[in-house]
N, C-alpha and C positions, 0 to 999 in steps of 0.2 A: 228413480232413486238417484241417478246422477244429477238431475235437475235440483233435487232436494239438497244434495251435498253442496252443489254450486251456490245455491241461494243462501246457505249458511254464511258464506263469506261476506254477504251483503246485509247481514244482521248483526246486531251488537253481541248477542249470545249465540252459543252453538259451538260444536267441536269440529273444526275442519280436519281433513286428513293431514298427516305429516308431510306428504308430498306437496301439498298446497301451502301449508303453514310456513315451512322453512324458507322457500324462495321468496314468498311475499314479505316475510319478516326481514330477510337479508336485504331486500330491496330498500326498505326504510333505513337500515343500518348504513348501507352504502351511501345513501343520500345525505345522512346526518354526520357521519364520523369525521369528515374533514372539518366541518363547522365546529365540532366539539373540541377537537384538539388544537385548532389554530389559535384561538384566543390565549390558551395556556402557553403556547410557544412564543407568541408575541410579547406577552406580559413577562415571561421568564427572561426574555432578551432585554427588555427595558430595565428590569430589576437586577440585571447582571448575575443571575443565579447560576450555580454550578450545574453541569450536565445531570447529576443525580437528582438535584432538586427540580430541574425541568421535567425529568422523567416522572417524578412524583406528582407534579401538577397535572400532567397528562393522564396519569393513572387515576387520580382521584376525580378528574373531570369526567372520565368514562364511567367510573363507579356511580357517581352522583347522578349523572344523566340517565343511567340505566335504572337506578332506584326510583327516581321521580317519574320516569316514563311508566314503570310498572304501577306506580301509585295512581296515575291518571286512568289506567285501564281497570284497576281494581281499587276503588276508593276505600280508605280505611274508615270503618264505621259507616260506610255508605255516604259520607259527606266530605271526608278529608281527601280530596281529589276530584277532578272534573267528571270522570266517568264518560270520557269522550275519546274518539280515535285521533290522538295527537302524540307526537314524539317531542320529548324535551331534551334540550342540550344547552351547553354554555352559550350565552347570548352575546352577539356582536354589539348590541346596543350599549354595553358597558365598556367596551374596549377603549374608545378614545379617552374617557374619563379615568379609567383605571390606569391607562398608560401615563397620564399626567401625574396621577397620585404616586404611582410606582417610581417614576423618575425623580420625584421630589422627596418622597417620604419612605419608599420601600414597600416590600410585600406585606409587612405587618400592618401598616396603615390601611392597605387595601382590605385585608381580612377583617380588621376592626370596624371599618366603615360598612363593610358588607353585613356584619352581624346586626348592627343597628338598622341598616336598610332593610333587612329581612323582617324586623319587627314592624317597620313602617308598611312594608308590603302586606303583611298580615292584616293590619288595621285597614289598609286601603281596600283589601278584598272584602272585609266585613261591611264596609260602608260604601262600596262602589256604586250600588244602586242609587244612593242619594246624591252622590257628587258627579255622576256620569255627565251631567249637563255642562260641566266645566271643560269637557274634552271633546268638542266636535271634530269633524274631519279636518278643518283648517288648522287646528292645533296639532293633531296627531300626524297629519301629512307633513307639516313643517318640520316636526321633530324627526320623522323617519328620513326625510330628505337630507336633513342636517347630519344625521348619522352616516349616511352614505358618503356625503361630501367630506366629512371629517376623516374618513378611512382611506381616501385616495392616496394621501402622502405615505401612509403606512405600507400600502401595496407597492408603490413605486420604490420606497426605500428597500423593501425586501427584494424586489426585482433587480435592484442594483447591487445586491449582495449583503445588505444589512449595514446600517450606519457605523457599527462598531468594527466592521471588517476592514482589514488593511487593503483589501482589493475592491473596496467600494467603487462601483461604477466601471469595473473592468469589463472588457468585451465578453469574456466567458460567462459572466453572470447574466448578461443580457441575452446571450445565445440560449442558455438554459431556460431563462424566464419566458422568452418569446416562443420557444418550442413547446413549453408547457402550456402557455396560453393558447397556441394554435391547436394543440391536442385537445384541450378542453372544449374549444369551439367546435372542433370536428365531431367529437363524441356527442355534444349537446345538440348539434343541428343535423348530422348525417347518420348517426348510429341509431339503433333501435333497441327496444327492450331494456335490459339491465344496464347495457353500455350507455344508453342515452340518459337513463335516470341517474346513473353513477358517473356522469361525465367528469366531475371534479376529481373523483378518486382515480379514475382511469387516466385522466390527463396528468395527474401527479405521478402516477406510476411511470408514464412515458418520460416525464421530466427527470424523475429519479434515476432512471437508467441512463439518460443522456448525461447526467451530472457525474457519473462514475469516472469516465475517462479524464475529467477535469480535476479529480482528486478532492471532490467536495464531501465525500462520505467518510465519517469517522466511526469505526465499528467498536472502538474501545468501550464506550458506554453500554453497548449491547452485550459485549462479552462479560462485562462486570455485573450486569443486572441479573437478579435471581429469576427463576422460572415462575414462582408463585410467592406473593407477598400481600399481606393485608395493609390497608391504608394506616398511616400513623396518626395518632391523636395529637393535636397541637404541634405539628412539625415546625411552625413558625409562631413566634410570640405575637399576640394581637396588640396593636397600638390604636389608641383612640384620639384622633386629631379632629377637633371640631369642624374645621373648614372642609376637610375631606369627607366627613360624615354628611355635611350639608349637600355637597356636590353629588355624592352617591345616592342620597335619598331622593333627589329630584330625578335621577336617571332610573331609579327603581319604579317611580310612578310612570315614567315614559315606557319602560319595559312592560309594565302591567297593562298599559293601553295596547301595546303591540300584541300581548298575549290574548287580550279580549278579541282583537281583530282576527287572530289566527284561529281561535276557538270558534268564532262565528263562521269563518271560512270553512272549517271542517264540517260543521253541522249543516250549513247551507249546501255545500258541495257534495257531501256524502250521505246526508240524512234528510235533505229537503225540508229543513226547519231551522228556526233560530235557536240558539242556546238558551236555556232557562237561567233565571237569576241564581238558582241553586248550583247549577253546573259552573257558571262563571265564578261565583264566590268560592266554591270548592277548589277550582283550579288555581285561583289567585292565592288563596290561603295556603294551600299545600306547597305552592311554589315558594312563598315567603318562608315557611317553616323549614323546608328542605335547604333553602339558601342559608338560613341560620345554622343549621347542622353542618352544612358543608364548610362554613367558615372555620370551624374547629379542626377540619382535616386538610385545609388548603385548597378547597374547591372554589371556583368562581360562580357567580349567580347564573341560574338557568332560566330559560324561557321556552315558549313553544317555537317550533321550527316551521317556517313558512314553506320550505321546499317539500316537507313531508305532507303538509296540508295540500299542496299541489298534487301529490301522488294520490291522496284520498279523493280529491275532486276528480282526477282523471280516471281512476280505477273503480271508485265507489266501494272499495273493500273496507269495511268498518268493523269487522269482527275483532272483539277485544283481545282475543288470544294472539292475533297477529302482532299487536302492539306490545303485549306483555312479553312475548318471545323476543321481539326486537330489543326491548329493554334488558332482558336477561343476557342477550349476546353482548351488549355494551358493558354490562356489569362484569361478565366473565373476562372480557378483554382488558378491563381495568385492573383485574386481580393478577394479571400476568405482566410483571415489570419488563420482561424482555420485549414483549410486543409494544409496550409503552415507550421503551428506549428506541426501538426501530422508528416509531412514529416521530419521536422528538428529534431524531437525527436527520429528518428531511431537510435538505439544503434550503436556505432562505429564498434564493431565486425561484425555486420550485413553488414554494408557498405563495410568493408574490404573483407569479404567473397564473396560479390557479384562483387566487382570491380577488384580483382586481375586477374581474367580470362580476363576481358576487357583489362587491361593493357598488358597482355600477347598477346592478339589479335592485339593490336596496334603494338607491336614489330614484330610480324609475318607479318603484313602488310608492315612494313618497309623493311623486308627481301625480300618479294615478289617484291616490287618496285625496290630494288637494283639488284635483279637477272633477272629482266625483259629483260635487254639488254645483259645479260651475265656478270658474275663476272670475268672480265679480271684482269690481274695484276695491271693495272692503276686504275681501279675502286676499287679494293680491297685495294690499298694503300690509296686512298681518304677516303673511308668509315672507314677502320680500324684505320688510324691515327687520323681522326677527332673524332671518338668515344673515342679513348684512351685519347686524350687531354681533351675532354669535360667531360667524366666521371672521369678521373684521377684527374683533378684539383679540381672538386667539392667534390670528396671523400677524398681529403687530406686537412684537415682544415688549413686555413691561409697560404696556399701555395703561395698566391699572396699578402700577408699582412706583409711581412718582412720589416725591417728597410730600409728606402730610397725608398720603393715602393709607388708611388702615390696612395692615398686612393681610387680614382675613378676606378683604374684598378681592385682592388679587388671587388668593388661594382658592376661593370659591368660584369666582367668575372669570379669572384670567387665563385658565388653562383648558377649559372645556366649552367648546362651541355649543354642545347640546344643552348644557345647563342654561346658558344665556338665551338661546333660541327658544327653549321650552317656556321659560318664565316670561319672556317677551311676548310670545304668542298667546299665552294664557291671559296676561294682563291686557293686551291689545284687544283680544276677543271680548273681554268684559267691558272695556271702556268705550270702544268705537260704537257709534250708533248702528243699529241694524236696518234702519230705514234709509231714506235718501237715495243716493245713487244706486246702492245695492238693489233696492226694491224696484227702481225704475228699469234697471238692466234686466232683471228677471222678468218683469212684465213685458218689456220689449221683445225679449227672446220668445216668451210664450205666445205673444201676439203674432210675431213673425211666423212661428211654427204653425199656428192656426190658419193664417192667411195662405201659407204655402200648401197646407193640406187641402183646403177648400179649392185652391186654384188647380192643383193636380187633378182632383176629382172632376172639376168642371172641364178640364182639357180632355180627359178620357171620354166623358159623355159627349162632348162636342165632336170628337173624332168619330164616334160611333154613329151619331145622328146627323152630323153636318150642320147643326145649328147650335148657337151658344146655349149652354145649360142654364146659365143664370144671366139675368139682365143686370148690367152694371152702369153706374153713373160714370159719365165721361171724366177721365183724369184720375179715377180711383186705381188703387193697386190691383184689384181684381180685374178691372177693365184692361189695365196694361198687360197683365199675365195672359188674358184671353186673346187680346189683339195681337200679341207678339209670340203666339205659340209656335209659329213657323221659324222663328229666329234661332 
């Protein structure tokens, strides 16, 4: 009976006991909650929103993340949702672009572009099977790497205290940030169980406590917040700026590719199979629709969370109720403004110290994707040139804003490295020939591997019998391997 109950956790359907369900669900919440609230805090700072509005953004981010997560566990009409063991949350992929839009045009332009981007995401989901060939690993890897690189300055800015702070760069900011970072590293590498899986959360708790003596905590917004409150419809007026819509649309496609990768990771790691086209389409379409709904309440776009996919791969717990309860916990947390106010009051050095390692991990993920098929000269050209253009243009102020340059060019391409890198990678992948040096390198690598395998086999046989296993021509690679086995 015990074995039967245990096996339910590793099946999509079934009813686990409450004693199993709650801890396993909390495990996913702990891993996701920091990622859900941090983009809202970052963008609220860029847009110079009041504390109450920042609390609202955190509140609605938690609510929408919870709702869309439940939808993935229990698809509406059996199709509106992936029906896979995944956790959804506010995506970091959008942060650099939304930062640029928020600084230039405000929160309304972000939400207006998000609404249109959600429509594009729905269409992308419906037609993904037909256009998937446009997005091989060299394109997605380049984009993911660019996302990580673009976020480094954000983390450093927060570690220094926030660029709008009068104490920017002060020693106390760095003390708090570095202690937070050290705590996160400790929990991630030396702790076990929930402390290891929730290393970011527990590291931030340490940093939060350390920041109190420095006077970095403001409890006024917590005191003024209500205990229970429903999200407000249209808290911000939506604005539709063509250039910002174009930028966000491109990032929506990038985030869709990220979601496909995470859904594939969840099914391969937890269910020993690839996701079906129906599951991928359901996940992408529901993500787009819920993003459109979220725009009317002040929520930012959501996507699948890779850290939770890692938990699925490690534990192989895929029961849908575990993920539905995790979504419900996020939903309830979002309906309690006092909790949202506490989260929004986290000092910026604490956020920076906790997230810089996350951004580094995003970059490393991009590198792993790029190297998955081998970093041939063609792929290196695509990735290197795309990153150089994307990062270079955005790091050089007003490089696309000179006399005679159309204003929309700078608005679309001058502020987001991700947009430039993504378009460059897609175009280069389509234009550059797939033969030539690429083919020669692949054949050379495969040939070398074959020679090495044969040589090792010959050496083992020779050691056992005392005579060469294969006769070789003088001067050949195999002859050299055999003749120099003692070196």
